[in-house]
C-alpha positions as CSV (number, residue, x, y, z in Angstrom):
1,M,182.1,5.0,152.6
2,I,184.2,6.9,155.0
3,N,185.2,10.3,154.2
4,V,188.9,11.1,153.2
5,P,190.9,12.2,156.3
6,A,192.5,15.7,156.6
7,Y,195.8,16.1,154.9
8,V,198.7,15.6,157.3
9,P,201.0,18.7,157.6
10,G,204.8,18.2,157.5
11,H,206.8,17.4,160.7
12,G,210.3,17.9,159.6
13,L,210.8,14.0,159.4
14,L,213.2,14.4,156.4
15,K,214.9,17.6,157.6
16,G,218.4,18.1,155.8
17,K,218.1,15.1,153.5
18,S,218.0,14.9,149.7
19,A,215.9,12.9,147.4
20,L,215.3,11.6,143.9
21,V,211.9,10.4,142.7
22,T,211.5,8.8,139.4
23,A,208.3,9.1,137.3
24,A,207.3,12.2,139.3
25,A,205.5,14.3,136.7
26,G,201.8,14.5,136.7
27,G,199.5,13.8,139.5
28,G,200.2,10.4,140.8
29,I,202.1,8.8,143.6
30,G,205.4,9.9,142.3
31,Y,204.5,13.7,142.3
32,S,202.7,13.3,145.6
33,T,205.7,11.8,147.3
34,A,208.0,14.4,145.9
35,Q,205.6,17.0,147.5
36,R,205.5,15.3,150.8
37,F,209.3,15.0,150.8
38,A,209.4,18.7,150.3
39,E,207.0,19.3,153.0
40,E,209.0,17.1,155.4
41,G,212.0,19.2,155.1
42,V,214.3,17.8,152.4
43,R,217.0,20.3,151.5
44,A,217.1,19.4,147.9
45,L,214.9,17.5,145.4
46,M,215.4,15.9,142.0
47,L,212.5,14.7,139.9
48,S,212.7,12.5,136.8
49,D,210.3,11.5,134.1
50,V,210.2,10.5,130.4
51,H,208.0,13.5,129.5
52,P,210.0,16.7,129.3
53,R,207.1,19.2,129.3
54,R,205.3,17.5,132.2
55,L,208.5,17.2,134.1
56,D,209.2,20.9,133.7
57,E,205.7,21.8,134.9
58,A,206.1,19.5,137.9
59,V,209.2,21.2,139.0
60,A,207.7,24.6,138.6
61,R,204.5,23.6,140.4
62,L,206.4,22.0,143.3
63,R,208.6,25.0,143.8
64,E,205.4,27.3,144.0
65,E,203.5,24.9,146.2
66,T,206.3,24.0,148.7
67,G,208.5,27.1,148.6
68,L,211.5,24.9,148.1
69,D,213.8,26.4,145.5
70,A,216.3,23.4,145.2
71,I,214.1,21.3,143.1
72,Y,215.7,19.9,139.9
73,G,214.4,17.9,137.0
74,Q,216.0,15.4,134.6
75,V,214.5,13.5,131.8
76,C,215.1,9.8,132.1
77,D,213.8,6.5,130.6
78,V,214.6,3.8,133.1
79,T,214.8,1.3,130.3
80,Q,218.0,2.9,129.1
81,E,221.0,2.4,131.2
82,E,222.9,5.4,129.9
83,Q,219.9,7.7,131.0
84,V,219.8,6.0,134.4
85,Q,223.6,6.6,134.8
86,A,223.1,10.3,133.8
87,L,220.3,10.8,136.1
88,V,222.1,9.5,139.2
89,A,225.2,11.6,138.1
90,E,223.0,14.7,137.8
91,A,221.3,14.0,141.1
92,E,224.6,13.5,143.0
93,S,225.8,16.7,141.6
94,C,222.6,18.8,142.1
95,L,221.8,17.5,145.5
96,G,225.3,17.3,146.8
97,G,224.7,13.5,147.3
98,T,221.5,11.5,147.3
99,D,220.1,10.3,150.6
100,I,216.7,8.9,149.4
101,L,215.6,7.1,146.2
102,F,211.9,6.6,145.5
103,N,211.7,4.1,142.6
104,N,208.2,5.0,141.3
105,A,208.6,4.4,137.4
106,G,206.2,1.8,136.2
107,L,204.0,0.8,133.5
108,G,200.7,-1.1,133.4
109,G,197.9,-2.1,131.1
110,Q,194.9,-4.3,130.6
111,K,195.4,-7.4,128.3
112,R,194.5,-11.0,128.5
113,I,197.4,-13.3,128.2
114,I,196.1,-15.0,124.9
115,E,196.1,-11.5,123.3
116,M,199.4,-10.2,124.7
117,S,202.3,-9.9,122.4
118,D,205.8,-10.4,123.5
119,E,206.6,-6.7,123.0
120,E,203.7,-5.7,125.5
121,W,204.9,-8.2,128.1
122,L,208.5,-7.1,127.8
123,R,207.8,-3.6,127.9
124,V,206.0,-3.7,131.2
125,I,208.6,-5.9,132.8
126,D,211.4,-3.5,131.4
127,V,209.9,-0.4,132.9
128,S,208.4,-1.8,136.1
129,L,211.0,-4.5,137.1
130,N,214.2,-3.8,135.2
131,G,214.0,-0.1,135.6
132,T,213.8,-0.5,139.4
133,F,216.8,-2.9,139.3
134,R,218.7,-0.4,137.0
135,M,218.1,2.5,139.4
136,T,218.8,0.5,142.5
137,R,222.1,-0.7,141.0
138,A,223.3,2.8,139.9
139,M,222.3,4.3,143.3
140,L,223.9,1.6,145.5
141,K,227.1,2.4,143.8
142,V,227.1,5.9,145.1
143,M,225.2,5.2,148.4
144,Q,227.5,2.3,149.5
145,P,230.8,4.2,149.9
146,R,228.9,6.9,152.1
147,G,227.6,4.2,154.3
148,H,223.9,5.4,154.5
149,G,220.7,6.0,152.5
150,A,217.4,4.7,152.0
151,I,215.6,3.2,148.8
152,I,211.9,2.8,148.5
153,N,210.4,0.9,145.7
154,N,206.8,1.1,144.6
155,A,205.3,-2.2,144.2
156,S,201.6,-3.3,144.2
157,V,199.3,-5.6,145.8
158,L,199.1,-7.4,142.3
159,G,202.4,-8.8,143.1
160,W,200.3,-11.0,145.6
161,R,196.7,-10.7,144.2
162,A,195.4,-12.3,141.1
163,Q,193.5,-10.1,138.6
164,K,192.4,-10.9,135.2
165,E,194.3,-8.9,132.3
166,Q,197.2,-8.1,134.7
167,A,199.5,-10.9,134.3
168,H,202.5,-8.7,133.0
169,Y,202.1,-6.0,135.6
170,A,201.5,-8.4,138.4
171,A,204.6,-10.4,137.4
172,A,206.8,-7.3,137.3
173,K,205.5,-6.1,140.6
174,A,206.1,-9.6,142.3
175,G,209.6,-9.2,140.9
176,V,210.0,-5.8,142.5
177,M,209.0,-7.3,145.9
178,A,211.5,-10.1,145.4
179,L,214.2,-7.5,144.3
180,T,213.5,-5.4,147.4
181,R,214.0,-8.2,149.8
182,C,217.1,-9.6,148.1
183,S,218.8,-6.2,147.4
184,A,218.0,-5.1,150.9
185,L,220.2,-7.9,152.6
186,E,223.1,-6.8,150.4
187,A,222.6,-3.0,151.1
188,A,222.1,-3.6,154.8
189,E,225.9,-4.5,155.0
190,Y,226.5,-0.8,154.1
191,G,223.9,0.8,156.3
192,I,221.4,1.3,153.5
193,R,217.8,0.4,153.9
194,I,215.6,-0.9,151.1
195,N,211.9,-1.4,151.5
196,A,208.8,-1.2,149.3
197,I,205.2,0.1,149.4
198,S,202.4,-2.1,148.1
199,P,199.5,0.0,147.0
200,S,196.0,-1.4,146.3
201,I,194.2,1.4,144.5
202,A,195.3,5.1,144.7
203,M,193.2,7.3,142.5
204,H,194.6,9.9,140.3
205,A,193.7,11.5,137.0
206,F,195.8,9.2,134.8
207,L,194.4,6.1,136.3
208,K,190.8,7.4,135.7
209,K,191.7,8.0,132.1
210,T,193.3,4.7,131.3
211,A,191.5,2.2,133.4
212,D,187.9,0.8,133.1
213,E,185.4,2.9,135.2
214,K,183.6,-0.1,136.4
215,L,186.6,-1.9,137.4
216,L,187.9,1.0,139.3
217,S,184.5,1.4,141.0
218,A,184.3,-2.3,142.0
219,L,188.0,-2.2,143.4
220,S,187.3,0.9,145.4
221,A,184.1,-0.4,146.9
222,N,186.1,-3.5,148.0
223,E,188.5,-1.6,150.2
224,A,187.9,-1.4,153.9
225,F,187.0,2.3,153.8
226,G,184.9,1.8,150.7
227,R,187.1,4.2,148.8
228,P,190.4,4.3,146.9
229,A,193.4,5.7,148.6
230,E,194.4,9.3,148.0
231,V,197.9,9.5,146.4
232,W,199.2,11.4,149.4
233,E,198.2,8.5,151.8
234,M,200.7,6.2,149.8
235,A,203.3,9.1,149.9
236,N,203.0,9.3,153.5
237,I,204.2,5.6,153.8
238,A,207.2,6.6,151.6
239,V,208.0,9.4,153.9
240,F,207.9,7.0,156.9
241,L,210.2,4.5,155.1
242,A,212.6,7.3,154.1
243,S,212.7,8.7,157.6
244,E,214.7,7.4,160.7
245,Y,211.4,6.1,162.2
246,A,211.9,3.1,159.8
247,S,215.6,2.5,160.8
248,Y,215.2,-1.1,161.5
249,L,213.1,-2.0,158.4
250,V,215.1,-4.1,156.0
251,G,213.5,-5.6,152.8
252,E,209.9,-5.2,154.1
253,V,206.9,-4.6,151.7
254,I,204.2,-2.6,153.5
255,S,200.8,-3.6,152.0
256,A,198.4,-0.7,151.9
257,S,195.5,-2.8,150.8
258,S,192.7,-3.1,153.5
259,Q,194.2,-6.6,154.3
260,R,193.2,-7.8,151.0
261,A,196.6,-8.3,149.4
């Protein structure tokens, strides 16, 4: 196992931009991406989540950790169109226009197909795939008239890779990849870039609490470095895709999976 590298300091890659991050409460990829966006110089930041208390805590914590005062929070369930519309409208108002959207909201679980109910299947699809579609649609309507913007979707290597008890999640994330590719061609006509990240395993407290410990250990051991990714390592990829360094990337899905997608 190779040791975790040192945390990379900010380099002003997003200076002067604004960003919206969904599912940003807690300690996962969403929160870490919001933190990295702030450290890279965004002028304003909007976080959303379905958990009001956790969202308020995330906003307060980020303000303290990054020194950025212009951080706002808005409760949003991405399965509800009216809440999606309200979130985008609030982001546009608070941020003075949204330059970057990170679609992080997703839902997983472990269940064999034979035991899976329609409700369990549809819930994962609705949050992970349909939610990404709803947010992308709403954001494109305000980005397109401005002629610029970047949307980053959080997919998963399970969109490519087979794993037992993950049919619903894998199907949703494969859909996110396809949505990324197709929507990107439409958005490119307006100067907007849409790309995606495809993480393998990024360790955080919620994953440890909800996933089987033996499975997490096995997946981590199979990675090239013999360890899971840190959430900030995935966030760094989001920073790259949001920045002008990714100016020619359209509809790409960047796999962070030790070439084991």
